[in-house]
PDB file of N, H, CA, C and O in Angstrom:
ATOM      1  N   MET A   1     -43.039  53.563  91.967  1.00  0.00           N
ATOM      2  CA  MET A   1     -42.463  54.236  92.205  1.00  0.00           C
ATOM      3  C   MET A   1     -41.369  53.870  93.498  1.00  0.00           C
ATOM      4  O   MET A   1     -40.235  53.652  93.073  1.00  0.00           O
ATOM      5  N   LEU A   2     -41.484  53.786  94.702  1.00  0.00           N
ATOM      6  H   LEU A   2     -42.405  53.964  95.047  1.00  0.00           H
ATOM      7  CA  LEU A   2     -40.731  53.142  95.479  1.00  0.00           C
ATOM      8  C   LEU A   2     -39.931  52.166  95.070  1.00  0.00           C
ATOM      9  O   LEU A   2     -38.712  52.211  95.233  1.00  0.00           O
ATOM     10  N   ALA A   3     -40.620  51.081  94.435  1.00  0.00           N
ATOM     11  H   ALA A   3     -41.610  51.045  94.303  1.00  0.00           H
ATOM     12  CA  ALA A   3     -39.755  49.932  94.030  1.00  0.00           C
ATOM     13  C   ALA A   3     -38.545  50.349  92.915  1.00  0.00           C
ATOM     14  O   ALA A   3     -37.459  49.792  92.756  1.00  0.00           O
ATOM     15  N   LYS A   4     -39.009  51.317  92.324  1.00  0.00           N
ATOM     16  H   LYS A   4     -39.892  51.769  92.454  1.00  0.00           H
ATOM     17  CA  LYS A   4     -38.080  51.648  91.458  1.00  0.00           C
ATOM     18  C   LYS A   4     -36.714  52.439  91.951  1.00  0.00           C
ATOM     19  O   LYS A   4     -35.563  52.254  91.556  1.00  0.00           O
ATOM     20  N   ILE A   5     -37.209  53.393  92.955  1.00  0.00           N
ATOM     21  H   ILE A   5     -38.144  53.542  93.276  1.00  0.00           H
ATOM     22  CA  ILE A   5     -36.078  53.877  93.379  1.00  0.00           C
ATOM     23  C   ILE A   5     -35.176  53.380  94.091  1.00  0.00           C
ATOM     24  O   ILE A   5     -34.016  53.789  94.125  1.00  0.00           O
ATOM     25  N   LYS A   6     -35.847  52.000  95.033  1.00  0.00           N
ATOM     26  H   LYS A   6     -36.789  51.668  95.005  1.00  0.00           H
ATOM     27  CA  LYS A   6     -34.988  51.189  95.643  1.00  0.00           C
ATOM     28  C   LYS A   6     -33.928  50.277  94.794  1.00  0.00           C
ATOM     29  O   LYS A   6     -32.826  49.941  95.228  1.00  0.00           O
ATOM     30  N   ALA A   7     -34.517  49.895  93.350  1.00  0.00           N
ATOM     31  H   ALA A   7     -35.413  50.168  92.998  1.00  0.00           H
ATOM     32  CA  ALA A   7     -33.785  49.092  92.679  1.00  0.00           C
ATOM     33  C   ALA A   7     -32.478  50.036  92.256  1.00  0.00           C
ATOM     34  O   ALA A   7     -31.332  49.600  92.363  1.00  0.00           O
ATOM     35  N   MET A   8     -32.736  51.215  91.824  1.00  0.00           N
ATOM     36  H   MET A   8     -33.667  51.569  91.737  1.00  0.00           H
ATOM     37  CA  MET A   8     -31.826  52.347  91.691  1.00  0.00           C
ATOM     38  C   MET A   8     -30.814  52.409  92.628  1.00  0.00           C
ATOM     39  O   MET A   8     -29.636  52.529  92.291  1.00  0.00           O
ATOM     40  N   ILE A   9     -31.237  52.327  93.970  1.00  0.00           N
ATOM     41  H   ILE A   9     -32.194  52.229  94.244  1.00  0.00           H
ATOM     42  CA  ILE A   9     -30.236  52.419  94.917  1.00  0.00           C
ATOM     43  C   ILE A   9     -29.199  51.395  94.872  1.00  0.00           C
ATOM     44  O   ILE A   9     -27.992  51.617  94.970  1.00  0.00           O
ATOM     45  N   LYS A  10     -29.731  50.302  94.721  1.00  0.00           N
ATOM     46  H   LYS A  10     -30.712  50.122  94.641  1.00  0.00           H
ATOM     47  CA  LYS A  10     -29.122  48.887  94.728  1.00  0.00           C
ATOM     48  C   LYS A  10     -28.035  48.744  93.540  1.00  0.00           C
ATOM     49  O   LYS A  10     -26.918  48.234  93.634  1.00  0.00           O
ATOM     50  N   LYS A  11     -28.609  49.291  92.455  1.00  0.00           N
ATOM     51  H   LYS A  11     -29.516  49.705  92.379  1.00  0.00           H
ATOM     52  CA  LYS A  11     -27.997  49.129  91.050  1.00  0.00           C
ATOM     53  C   LYS A  11     -26.745  50.337  91.007  1.00  0.00           C
ATOM     54  O   LYS A  11     -25.619  50.139  90.550  1.00  0.00           O
ATOM     55  N   PHE A  12     -27.245  51.638  91.605  1.00  0.00           N
ATOM     56  H   PHE A  12     -28.160  51.799  91.977  1.00  0.00           H
ATOM     57  CA  PHE A  12     -25.826  52.727  91.653  1.00  0.00           C
ATOM     58  C   PHE A  12     -25.748  52.887  93.010  1.00  0.00           C
ATOM     59  O   PHE A  12     -26.641  53.458  93.636  1.00  0.00           O
ATOM     60  N   PRO A  13     -24.757  52.434  93.529  1.00  0.00           N
ATOM     61  CA  PRO A  13     -24.500  52.779  95.048  1.00  0.00           C
ATOM     62  C   PRO A  13     -23.804  54.368  95.153  1.00  0.00           C
ATOM     63  O   PRO A  13     -23.776  55.143  96.109  1.00  0.00           O
ATOM     64  N   ASN A  14     -23.180  54.524  93.560  1.00  0.00           N
ATOM     65  H   ASN A  14     -23.203  53.894  92.783  1.00  0.00           H
ATOM     66  CA  ASN A  14     -22.124  55.851  94.046  1.00  0.00           C
ATOM     67  C   ASN A  14     -23.467  57.055  94.005  1.00  0.00           C
ATOM     68  O   ASN A  14     -24.190  57.099  93.009  1.00  0.00           O
ATOM     69  N   PRO A  15     -23.686  57.969  95.155  1.00  0.00           N
ATOM     70  CA  PRO A  15     -24.449  59.054  95.174  1.00  0.00           C
ATOM     71  C   PRO A  15     -24.562  59.898  93.944  1.00  0.00           C
ATOM     72  O   PRO A  15     -25.639  60.371  93.580  1.00  0.00           O
ATOM     73  N   TYR A  16     -23.531  60.064  93.364  1.00  0.00           N
ATOM     74  H   TYR A  16     -22.656  59.680  93.660  1.00  0.00           H
ATOM     75  CA  TYR A  16     -23.716  61.060  92.242  1.00  0.00           C
ATOM     76  C   TYR A  16     -24.087  60.427  90.755  1.00  0.00           C
ATOM     77  O   TYR A  16     -24.617  61.114  89.881  1.00  0.00           O
ATOM     78  N   THR A  17     -23.812  59.318  90.614  1.00  0.00           N
ATOM     79  H   THR A  17     -23.381  58.761  91.324  1.00  0.00           H
ATOM     80  CA  THR A  17     -24.561  58.367  89.724  1.00  0.00           C
ATOM     81  C   THR A  17     -25.972  58.335  89.856  1.00  0.00           C
ATOM     82  O   THR A  17     -26.737  58.721  88.973  1.00  0.00           O
ATOM     83  N   LEU A  18     -26.382  57.796  91.147  1.00  0.00           N
ATOM     84  H   LEU A  18     -25.760  57.482  91.865  1.00  0.00           H
ATOM     85  CA  LEU A  18     -27.683  57.842  91.744  1.00  0.00           C
ATOM     86  C   LEU A  18     -28.650  58.974  91.120  1.00  0.00           C
ATOM     87  O   LEU A  18     -29.440  58.939  90.177  1.00  0.00           O
ATOM     88  N   ALA A  19     -28.305  59.909  91.949  1.00  0.00           N
ATOM     89  H   ALA A  19     -27.663  59.937  92.716  1.00  0.00           H
ATOM     90  CA  ALA A  19     -28.675  61.533  91.413  1.00  0.00           C
ATOM     91  C   ALA A  19     -28.789  61.861  90.293  1.00  0.00           C
ATOM     92  O   ALA A  19     -29.834  62.486  90.109  1.00  0.00           O
ATOM     93  N   ALA A  20     -27.882  61.664  88.988  1.00  0.00           N
ATOM     94  H   ALA A  20     -27.033  61.157  89.137  1.00  0.00           H
ATOM     95  CA  ALA A  20     -28.221  61.581  87.968  1.00  0.00           C
ATOM     96  C   ALA A  20     -29.151  60.768  87.296  1.00  0.00           C
ATOM     97  O   ALA A  20     -29.555  61.072  86.174  1.00  0.00           O
ATOM     98  N   LYS A  21     -29.532  59.741  87.901  1.00  0.00           N
ATOM     99  H   LYS A  21     -29.205  59.494  88.813  1.00  0.00           H
ATOM    100  CA  LYS A  21     -30.299  58.826  86.990  1.00  0.00           C
ATOM    101  C   LYS A  21     -31.517  58.972  87.418  1.00  0.00           C
ATOM    102  O   LYS A  21     -32.398  58.623  86.633  1.00  0.00           O
ATOM    103  N   LEU A  22     -31.918  59.500  88.712  1.00  0.00           N
ATOM    104  H   LEU A  22     -31.202  59.784  89.350  1.00  0.00           H
ATOM    105  CA  LEU A  22     -33.300  60.070  89.078  1.00  0.00           C
ATOM    106  C   LEU A  22     -33.786  61.196  88.912  1.00  0.00           C
ATOM    107  O   LEU A  22     -33.127  62.234  88.969  1.00  0.00           O
ATOM    108  N   THR A  23     -35.142  61.118  88.660  1.00  0.00           N
ATOM    109  H   THR A  23     -35.678  60.275  88.614  1.00  0.00           H
ATOM    110  CA  THR A  23     -35.451  62.471  87.866  1.00  0.00           C
ATOM    111  C   THR A  23     -35.912  63.244  89.379  1.00  0.00           C
ATOM    112  O   THR A  23     -36.227  62.710  90.443  1.00  0.00           O
ATOM    113  N   THR A  24     -35.811  64.768  89.004  1.00  0.00           N
ATOM    114  H   THR A  24     -35.554  65.202  88.140  1.00  0.00           H
ATOM    115  CA  THR A  24     -36.182  65.706  90.127  1.00  0.00           C
ATOM    116  C   THR A  24     -37.505  65.043  90.916  1.00  0.00           C
ATOM    117  O   THR A  24     -37.459  64.628  92.074  1.00  0.00           O
ATOM    118  N   TYR A  25     -38.501  65.029  90.199  1.00  0.00           N
ATOM    119  H   TYR A  25     -38.539  65.366  89.259  1.00  0.00           H
ATOM    120  CA  TYR A  25     -39.854  64.392  90.636  1.00  0.00           C
ATOM    121  C   TYR A  25     -39.606  63.564  91.642  1.00  0.00           C
ATOM    122  O   TYR A  25     -39.902  63.834  92.806  1.00  0.00           O
ATOM    123  N   GLU A  26     -38.875  62.170  91.166  1.00  0.00           N
ATOM    124  H   GLU A  26     -38.634  61.950  90.220  1.00  0.00           H
ATOM    125  CA  GLU A  26     -38.666  61.287  91.725  1.00  0.00           C
ATOM    126  C   GLU A  26     -37.811  61.533  93.399  1.00  0.00           C
ATOM    127  O   GLU A  26     -38.204  61.183  94.512  1.00  0.00           O
ATOM    128  N   ILE A  27     -36.591  62.232  93.013  1.00  0.00           N
ATOM    129  H   ILE A  27     -36.272  62.516  92.109  1.00  0.00           H
ATOM    130  CA  ILE A  27     -36.114  62.643  94.317  1.00  0.00           C
ATOM    131  C   ILE A  27     -36.900  63.476  95.187  1.00  0.00           C
ATOM    132  O   ILE A  27     -36.724  63.351  96.399  1.00  0.00           O
ATOM    133  N   ASN A  28     -37.696  64.263  94.781  1.00  0.00           N
ATOM    134  H   ASN A  28     -37.839  64.365  93.796  1.00  0.00           H
ATOM    135  CA  ASN A  28     -38.365  64.983  95.641  1.00  0.00           C
ATOM    136  C   ASN A  28     -39.419  64.194  96.199  1.00  0.00           C
ATOM    137  O   ASN A  28     -39.542  64.351  97.414  1.00  0.00           O
ATOM    138  N   TRP A  29     -40.013  63.594  95.799  1.00  0.00           N
ATOM    139  H   TRP A  29     -39.912  63.466  94.813  1.00  0.00           H
ATOM    140  CA  TRP A  29     -41.028  62.859  96.183  1.00  0.00           C
ATOM    141  C   TRP A  29     -40.506  61.640  97.308  1.00  0.00           C
ATOM    142  O   TRP A  29     -41.226  61.512  98.298  1.00  0.00           O
ATOM    143  N   TYR A  30     -39.410  60.828  97.213  1.00  0.00           N
ATOM    144  H   TYR A  30     -38.825  60.931  96.409  1.00  0.00           H
ATOM    145  CA  TYR A  30     -38.597  60.159  98.273  1.00  0.00           C
ATOM    146  C   TYR A  30     -38.380  61.231  99.288  1.00  0.00           C
ATOM    147  O   TYR A  30     -38.669  60.859 100.425  1.00  0.00           O
ATOM    148  N   LYS A  31     -37.944  62.480  99.190  1.00  0.00           N
ATOM    149  H   LYS A  31     -37.710  62.783  98.266  1.00  0.00           H
ATOM    150  CA  LYS A  31     -37.530  63.254 100.183  1.00  0.00           C
ATOM    151  C   LYS A  31     -38.786  63.710 100.801  1.00  0.00           C
ATOM    152  O   LYS A  31     -38.637  64.061 101.971  1.00  0.00           O
ATOM    153  N   GLN A  32     -40.078  63.808 100.298  1.00  0.00           N
ATOM    154  H   GLN A  32     -40.198  63.522  99.347  1.00  0.00           H
ATOM    155  CA  GLN A  32     -41.032  64.012 101.330  1.00  0.00           C
ATOM    156  C   GLN A  32     -41.552  62.769 102.167  1.00  0.00           C
ATOM    157  O   GLN A  32     -42.072  62.861 103.279  1.00  0.00           O
ATOM    158  N   GLN A  33     -41.324  61.539 101.436  1.00  0.00           N
ATOM    159  H   GLN A  33     -40.901  61.464 100.532  1.00  0.00           H
ATOM    160  CA  GLN A  33     -41.956  60.269 101.913  1.00  0.00           C
ATOM    161  C   GLN A  33     -40.883  60.186 103.301  1.00  0.00           C
ATOM    162  O   GLN A  33     -41.260  60.099 104.470  1.00  0.00           O
ATOM    163  N   TYR A  34     -39.732  60.228 102.912  1.00  0.00           N
ATOM    164  H   TYR A  34     -39.426  60.299 101.962  1.00  0.00           H
ATOM    165  CA  TYR A  34     -38.872  59.670 104.204  1.00  0.00           C
ATOM    166  C   TYR A  34     -38.093  60.970 104.739  1.00  0.00           C
ATOM    167  O   TYR A  34     -37.398  60.783 105.737  1.00  0.00           O
ATOM    168  N   GLY A  35     -38.117  61.933 104.335  1.00  0.00           N
ATOM    169  H   GLY A  35     -38.682  62.084 103.524  1.00  0.00           H
ATOM    170  CA  GLY A  35     -37.339  63.357 105.201  1.00  0.00           C
ATOM    171  C   GLY A  35     -35.929  63.380 104.812  1.00  0.00           C
ATOM    172  O   GLY A  35     -35.167  64.228 105.276  1.00  0.00           O
ATOM    173  N   ARG A  36     -35.525  62.430 103.928  1.00  0.00           N
ATOM    174  H   ARG A  36     -36.144  61.741 103.551  1.00  0.00           H
ATOM    175  CA  ARG A  36     -34.163  62.262 103.602  1.00  0.00           C
ATOM    176  C   ARG A  36     -33.998  62.346 101.943  1.00  0.00           C
ATOM    177  O   ARG A  36     -34.947  62.199 101.173  1.00  0.00           O
ATOM    178  N   TYR A  37     -32.627  62.609 101.533  1.00  0.00           N
ATOM    179  H   TYR A  37     -31.856  62.729 102.159  1.00  0.00           H
ATOM    180  CA  TYR A  37     -32.592  61.963  99.830  1.00  0.00           C
ATOM    181  C   TYR A  37     -32.357  60.625  99.406  1.00  0.00           C
ATOM    182  O   TYR A  37     -31.685  60.052 100.263  1.00  0.00           O
ATOM    183  N   PRO A  38     -32.612  59.934  98.502  1.00  0.00           N
ATOM    184  CA  PRO A  38     -32.472  58.580  98.373  1.00  0.00           C
ATOM    185  C   PRO A  38     -30.659  58.146  98.701  1.00  0.00           C
ATOM    186  O   PRO A  38     -30.198  57.097  99.149  1.00  0.00           O
ATOM    187  N   TRP A  39     -30.099  59.149  98.362  1.00  0.00           N
ATOM    188  H   TRP A  39     -30.473  60.002  97.998  1.00  0.00           H
ATOM    189  CA  TRP A  39     -28.788  58.734  98.566  1.00  0.00           C
ATOM    190  C   TRP A  39     -27.877  58.893  99.906  1.00  0.00           C
ATOM    191  O   TRP A  39     -26.728  58.480 100.063  1.00  0.00           O
ATOM    192  N   GLU A  40     -28.684  59.588 100.813  1.00  0.00           N
ATOM    193  H   GLU A  40     -29.617  59.923 100.685  1.00  0.00           H
ATOM    194  CA  GLU A  40     -28.442  59.585 102.333  1.00  0.00           C
ATOM    195  C   GLU A  40     -28.467  58.382 102.890  1.00  0.00           C
ATOM    196  O   GLU A  40     -29.526  57.828 102.594  1.00  0.00           O
ATOM    197  N   ARG A  41     -27.813  57.745 103.537  1.00  0.00           N
ATOM    198  H   ARG A  41     -26.953  58.195 103.777  1.00  0.00           H
ATOM    199  CA  ARG A  41     -28.161  56.571 104.369  1.00  0.00           C
ATOM    200  C   ARG A  41     -28.621  57.192 105.776  1.00  0.00           C
ATOM    201  O   ARG A  41     -28.150  58.155 106.382  1.00  0.00           O
ATOM    202  N   PRO A  42     -29.750  56.296 106.126  1.00  0.00           N
ATOM    203  CA  PRO A  42     -30.211  56.643 107.375  1.00  0.00           C
ATOM    204  C   PRO A  42     -29.459  56.500 108.673  1.00  0.00           C
ATOM    205  O   PRO A  42     -28.842  55.439 108.584  1.00  0.00           O
ATOM    206  N   VAL A  43     -29.228  57.047 109.792  1.00  0.00           N
ATOM    207  H   VAL A  43     -29.729  57.909 109.864  1.00  0.00           H
ATOM    208  CA  VAL A  43     -28.533  57.345 110.750  1.00  0.00           C
ATOM    209  C   VAL A  43     -29.106  56.059 111.682  1.00  0.00           C
ATOM    210  O   VAL A  43     -30.303  55.814 111.833  1.00  0.00           O
ATOM    211  N   ALA A  44     -28.169  55.414 112.181  1.00  0.00           N
ATOM    212  H   ALA A  44     -27.197  55.614 112.058  1.00  0.00           H
ATOM    213  CA  ALA A  44     -28.805  54.368 112.934  1.00  0.00           C
ATOM    214  C   ALA A  44     -28.709  54.693 114.388  1.00  0.00           C
ATOM    215  O   ALA A  44     -29.190  53.929 115.224  1.00  0.00           O
TER     216      ALA A  44
END
């Protein structure tokens, strides 16, 4: 699932498009894994 989400992030850099393409389950799973949403960029 992570590979799919990472591919989607690359394919859809626009946060709104990305959020629309991912399912709620995938979004929540990613949030649990990383503590942030897939479209949020990590702060260095």
